[in-house]
Structures are given as C-alpha cells and as structure tokens.
C-alpha angles and dihedrals in degrees: 000000000000110000092193093061093044092054089062091061094068116104095198131023118199113207134161113277108247098170115103090216127027131156093195089201092151091053092046089053090051088056094044092122089059089048091056090047090053090049090051090048092051093050099043106036098049095071100017095113098034125107098227096034114181090005086085086071087065102035097058099056093040095052092042091051091049091050093049091047092053096044105034102029106029099032103026093034099228108174118222096184118222093348118091109249093235092055091044091054094042091056093052095043094049092056093039092052091059091055094047092047090053093045096046093045097048099038091072097044101123096039095046095045100038092115097055094036090058095051109042137023125240132134104290090213088073092072099059091034091057090054092055092048096044091050088059086070091053090047091050091055092049091046090055088056089053090051090050093053091044089055090048093053092043095053089047092061104268113147101241124155134182120240122223089228087070088093088072093053094100089055089054091054091049089054090050091051093048091049091051090047093050095048091043093054090050093050095044090053091051094047092061089070103024109042095179089063089076089063090061094054096076093047092045093052092051091050092045091054091063090050095049101069092246095144102024139040116262091235090059095060091045091052099043099035106027092162091058101030091096089070090064092039091060093047110099091200090062091060092048093052094042090050092047091055090049091052095044102036105017091237127129120006144277116249108207090190091049093049091048089052090048093050093048092048092046093053091046094050092046095053093044089048091050092050092052092042093053091048094048096049090065095067108006093111089070094057107029 
C-alpha cells in the first residue's frame, strides 16, 4: 500500500502548532457548527434549572441601577444633567455588564474546559469566542430594557434626543467584546499556573467598575479629584462607557483622542492575549 497516496485522502491533518502567532480564523470557520453549539450551550444551560430563568438578565441591571441612583445620585448628589439619574446609570451598567460577562466567562477558559480539551481536538479559541458571542444575546435583552425605559421617560415629558453617532454604537460594543476577550485570554492563561489569581478577578472587576465612569460623568471626577482624575483618563473602559452614554442619551462628549487610545490599546491587548493563549494551550493540560 502506498502511504503517500493514502495521506492525500485526509480532509484534516492535526499537527502541533509551531507558529508563535496564529489567528487560525480559517480553522475556526471550519468548526463554526461547534461554535454555534457552544453559544447555544452557554445561553441555555446557565439558567436552565433556575426558577426565574432569563429574567435574571433583567433583574440584575434594574436593581443595580436603582441602587446606584439612591447612593450616588440621591445621597452623594451626583448631577446627571437633563438625563434622569436612573436612565443615566442604566445606560452605563448595560454596557458595563457586557464587558464583565465577557471577561468573567473567558478568564476561566482552560480550567472550565479542561475535561473536553483533554479528550478531543478543536480550535481552543472557539471556547472564549463562544462566550463573547453568547453574551451578545444577554446584552441585547438588557438593551431592550434600556430602550423601554427611555421610551417611558420620553413619553412622560423628559427631554431626550437621539444622537446621529448612534449608528456607530454596534462598533463600540464590538470593541468592548474584543477588549474583554483579550483580557480574558490573558487571565485564563495565567490561572493555569497560579490558581489564586482567579480569586482576584472578581475583586478586580468590582474595583475597575468604580474607575470606569459607570455611575458618574468623566468630567465630574476630573473636576472634584484632579489629582486622581488621570486614573480614569487612562482607563479605556471609561471612554467606551462615556461614548455609549453620549450616543444613547446625548449627554457628555466623545473624545476622539480617548477613543483612538482605546482602540489601539484594545488591539494590543487582544493580540498579546492571543499570543499567550496559543502558547498556553500547548501544555496547559499538564498544569491545570
């Protein structure tokens, strides 16, 4: 039997990855059916055995917005201008929740999927990518709630107006998802060796929320705390949330310089995360 001729009959050939950097987009596309199955799994199984089910998608941002409104607007006296404080907070939380869902879901990739990774081959990038895509569904549900409350305030006499830059809002969400994916891949690669690092992720996300202008305008922190305003100014998430509120509520401003910095940093973090992720997947099964 001629081994040379037989080798040509294979549709796929699985070999060790020797390239230092590889997007593997062609291979991911070949496994797109598996990607859709993972997305379906992430959406259905999370709330399958819960009483309220998908209603948890709605409860969390609503209660968080109410809490922020009471504490930061009513007690601390943060002014949101012409926009009702509840709607101001809901806009920031809705966008922020998508980032945290992507980061939390992708930061535990190797540990959560060790069983399936050790048994069958498929592009490992599919796992964190499915998290980012499935969370778009969750974001869409929460965004519909924001639209419903915006309509309620508008028909009750609140001066709300749409901004023409709203057409670029989907691009802003894509940037947020890529940033969460890049950071998540970095963290998941680190967790394979340093397990206690995963305990810091939840605390770090909570701290990062207060530094990302979720519940206050960026100009406010710069005016009241000029010595510490630079911390928020160097946070790319703050520019995304501030821009999102400008697009959705026509409040605040768009910083072209800030968005350019955010885009550059997002691309850098994504590619570094992908490099580390590709390197870790070769031998993670020995350490996870």
